[in-house]
C-alpha positions as CSV (number, residue, x, y, z in Angstrom):
1,M,-8.1,-14.1,17.6
2,T,-8.9,-14.0,13.4
3,E,-6.5,-15.6,10.9
4,R,-4.4,-12.9,9.4
5,T,-3.8,-12.5,5.8
6,L,-1.1,-10.8,4.2
7,A,-1.4,-9.8,1.2
8,P,1.1,-8.8,-1.6
9,G,-1.6,-7.2,-4.3
10,T,-2.0,-4.6,-5.6
11,L,-2.7,-0.9,-4.0
12,E,-6.5,-1.3,-4.9
13,A,-7.1,-3.9,-2.6
14,A,-5.0,-1.5,-0.1
15,A,-7.4,1.2,-1.1
16,D,-10.4,-0.8,-1.1
17,D,-9.5,-1.7,2.6
18,I,-9.5,2.4,3.3
19,R,-12.9,2.9,1.8
20,D,-13.9,-0.1,3.6
21,H,-12.5,0.3,7.6
22,G,-10.9,4.3,7.0
23,Y,-7.2,2.3,6.7
24,A,-5.6,-0.4,5.6
25,I,-2.6,-2.3,7.2
26,V,0.8,-2.1,6.0
27,Q,3.7,-4.1,7.0
28,T,7.6,-3.6,5.6
29,R,11.0,-4.8,6.7
30,I,12.2,-2.6,9.3
31,E,15.2,-1.2,7.7
32,R,12.7,0.4,5.2
33,V,11.6,3.1,7.7
34,P,13.3,5.9,9.5
35,A,15.2,5.1,12.8
36,R,12.6,7.3,14.6
37,Y,9.9,4.9,13.8
38,R,12.3,1.8,14.8
39,S,12.4,-0.4,17.6
40,A,15.1,-2.4,18.6
41,H,13.2,-4.5,19.7
42,C,10.3,-6.6,19.2
43,L,7.2,-4.7,20.6
44,E,4.5,-7.7,20.7
45,L,2.1,-6.6,23.8
46,D,2.7,-10.3,25.7
47,G,6.6,-9.2,25.4
48,C,9.9,-10.5,23.3
49,S,13.3,-9.9,23.7
50,R,14.3,-10.7,19.9
51,P,15.2,-8.0,17.4
52,A,12.5,-6.0,15.4
53,T,12.5,-7.1,11.9
54,L,9.3,-5.1,10.7
55,V,7.4,-2.2,11.3
56,T,3.3,-2.4,11.5
57,L,1.2,0.8,10.3
58,A,-2.2,1.8,9.6
59,L,-2.0,3.9,6.1
60,A,-5.0,6.5,5.8
61,E,-4.4,7.3,2.3
62,I,-3.0,6.7,-1.0
63,T,-2.2,9.8,-3.1
64,D,-0.7,10.3,-6.4
65,E,2.3,12.8,-6.3
66,P,3.6,14.5,-9.5
67,G,5.9,12.6,-11.7
68,G,3.3,9.5,-11.1
69,A,4.8,8.0,-7.8
70,I,2.5,7.2,-5.7
71,G,2.2,8.3,-1.6
72,F,1.0,6.8,1.5
73,S,-0.5,9.0,4.3
74,F,-0.4,7.4,8.0
75,A,-2.9,7.4,10.4
76,R,-1.8,9.2,13.4
77,D,-3.0,9.2,17.2
78,G,-4.4,12.2,19.1
79,A,-0.3,13.5,19.7
80,G,0.5,13.1,15.9
81,R,2.4,10.5,16.5
82,L,2.6,7.4,13.8
83,I,0.1,4.5,14.7
84,R,2.8,1.5,14.5
85,T,4.1,-1.3,15.9
86,S,7.6,-2.9,15.4
87,T,7.7,-6.6,16.0
88,C,10.0,-9.8,14.9
89,D,8.9,-12.3,12.5
90,E,7.3,-14.6,14.8
91,H,4.6,-12.1,15.8
92,R,4.1,-10.4,12.6
93,C,0.4,-11.5,12.7
94,E,0.0,-10.0,15.9
95,A,1.4,-7.0,15.2
96,S,-1.6,-6.5,12.7
97,H,-4.1,-7.3,15.3
98,D,-2.3,-4.5,17.8
99,V,-2.5,-1.8,15.1
100,Y,-6.1,-2.7,14.8
101,Y,-7.1,-2.1,18.5
102,V,-5.2,0.8,18.7
103,L,-7.1,2.2,16.0
104,T,-10.7,0.9,17.0
105,G,-10.3,-0.3,20.9
106,R,-12.0,-3.7,19.4
107,T,-10.5,-6.8,18.4
108,R,-10.0,-7.4,14.6
109,P,-12.7,-9.1,12.9
110,D,-12.4,-11.4,9.4
111,G,-12.0,-9.3,6.8
112,I,-9.4,-7.2,7.3
113,R,-5.6,-7.5,5.8
114,A,-2.1,-6.5,6.2
115,F,-0.3,-5.4,3.2
116,D,3.1,-6.3,2.5
117,V,5.0,-3.3,0.6
118,P,8.7,-4.6,0.3
119,G,10.3,-2.6,-2.6
120,Q,7.4,0.2,-2.9
121,H,9.4,3.3,-1.9
122,M,7.8,5.1,0.8
123,N,8.3,9.2,1.2
124,W,8.1,9.6,5.0
125,L,6.9,13.1,5.8
């Protein structure tokens, strides 16, 4: 497994990943997402019984919204569900690899970052 880099940087860096890879991987605290996108327990593929504290998602597009707001469009699977996973703090690194694998069927290469979006308002449509 390659090292995961948590990048608290600007949205321009996430936009670069979307341009270069087709999406960006983002993480946020579980309380910032609607209940329908949460899980009570960590969903690490190897199994974990800890409470989930983070949600990792695949960001497909960053848009400019009216009034200067920033919008996020998330990648979805064939059934229209958001590609995401909920994990505990201990498994936050594996989460970005798991989301990448769901998206591509391949292990994550070097250069794919996971972006932290603390305090970023997200519109969940």
